[in-house]
C-alpha positions, 0 to 999 in steps of 0.5 A: 535523463540523469544528465539532462539536469547537468554533466556528471561524471560515472560516479555520479550517474552511478549515484542516481541508482542508489538513491532509487535504491535507497528510496525504496528502502534499500541501503547497501554496504559499500559500493554498487555490484561490479557487473551492475557498474560495468553494465552502466559504464557499456550503456553511457559508451552506447549513447557516446556512439549514438550521438545522445552523449558527449563525454570530455575528461571523464565528464560526460554532458547530453546533446540536443538529441539527447535532451530531446530523447530525455524529454520524451521520458521525462515527460512519460514520468511525469504523466504517470506522477499525475495519474497516480496522484489522481488514483490516489484521490479520495473522490477517485477511490469513491467514483470506482467504489460506485462502478465496482458495487453497480456491477456486483450488485447486478450479478449478485441479484440476478444470481441470488434470485436465479439460485434462491440464496438468502446470503447472495441477495443480502449481499446483493442488496447490501453491494447496491447501498455500497453504491449509494455510499460511494455517491454519498462519500463523493458529495462528502468529499466535495462539499466538505461534509465527510463526517456526516456523510459517514453517519449516513453510512453506517445508518445504512450498514445497521439497517442491512444487517437488521433487515438481513436478520430479519430475511434469516428469520424468515428463512428458519421458519420457512426452509427453501433450499438454495440451487447451486450453479456455476452462475451463483459460484462465480458471482460469489467468487467474483465478488470476494476478488474484487471487493479483496482489492477494492477494501485494499485501495479504499483502506490505504487511501483513506489512511493515507488521507485520513477519510473516515468516510473511505475507512468505513467503505473499506471495512464493509468491503471487507465484510463483503469478502468474508460474505462471499467465501460464506456464500460460496460454502453455504452454495456448495452445501446446498449442492450436498442438500445442506441448506440450513448452512446459507441460513447460518451463513446469513445469521453470521453476516447480519452480526458481522455487518452490524459489529462493524457498524458499531465500531465505526460509529464511536469512531465518527462520534470521536470525529463529531466531538472533535476528538484526534483519530489515528486511522493508522491502524487501518492501514493495509497490513502490506503497507505497514510491513513494507514500512516497517522493512525500510525502517530496519534496513534504514537501522541495519545501514546506521548499525554497518557505519558505526561498525565501519567507522567505530566510534563515529561522531555523531555530526559526521553520522547525520551527514551521511544519513542527511546525504543518504535521504537526500533524494532531491538529485535523483531526477526521476524521483523529483520527476515522479514528485517522490524526492521526499521520504519523511524527516531524514532528521526524525528517522535518524533519530528514531533509528539511533533510539531503537539500536539503543533500546535493543543494547546495539550501540552505545555512547553518545558521541561519538558512538560505538558498538556494543558486544550485541551489536558487533555480534548482530552486524556480523550476522547481517554482513553473513547474510548479504553476502550469502545473498550475494552469492546466491543471486550470482549463482542463479545469473 
């Protein structure tokens, strides 16, 4: 695939792999591992032997047969990119939510009626309404009425919470012992697992696209995870003849639903008044941690550059960073539409600011390490050396 863009030396081919590493957030201190370099050289030699690549004076070019093969791989990468792009569309999320909610609602309502669990029945009813909300979200996105749709979602959430309070009061006044069986326990467990995955999906796309209605649905999915755990505990307690726990769970669920609805109502009011919404706080924790790890690795790499070239001119450091963050030459990333990863200049400025505020670098032009910075880079280098030898010992 790399050679389909033009002739390259082995160093330029290896740079394609380095670009992939940097794109996912790993910045290497120095060259690629020698074992990996030898493996790539071996594979390139095999391509030459098979007539897919030709070599002339250390420069490799693709043959017509190789170009046909590369075209197949590039076509696959392009199709994968389109599928991912489609999956991350808010409209797709709403349709996935509709299907998931309908199936879960049927499962939970059936199991709840058979077992007599008020927690499972109320959760199933709420899930059925979530299916309706998925349709509303889809229509709101399609016709650019998302904020008004979110008002309806909040009203539905409040209605479910209040109706559940009424059911709990009725069950408390007329006690009933729910029956725990494999169907009801399985329904609660399946609901928790599925809603956990669905909620993360809704949360990520909602924060990524700035969709408040998807964020609302993700909060509701999170509630279903907590509900499922509570219902499961209530059913187990019922098997131990402690049916009151099911009522307690139902009441806790109602309070949780009402609380979530009120919090989202505040965000919706801001949106309707034209206020600026910050949905980044709803981003899944794992996404935030991954982004933090990427930026931390980038800062450590900048620190290494200052260490290895100290003192380093700001212009030189800027040039090295821009080259490292330019993924336009990586064929696979372009085909996957992943060649852009934020603003290189902004990332460098943020990294330098963080390093300076942490007392690791000093000076503006040239830039050097402080005594604390020297100690820190020694720790990083030692840690990477240990990781290197550990991986080689395992292999």
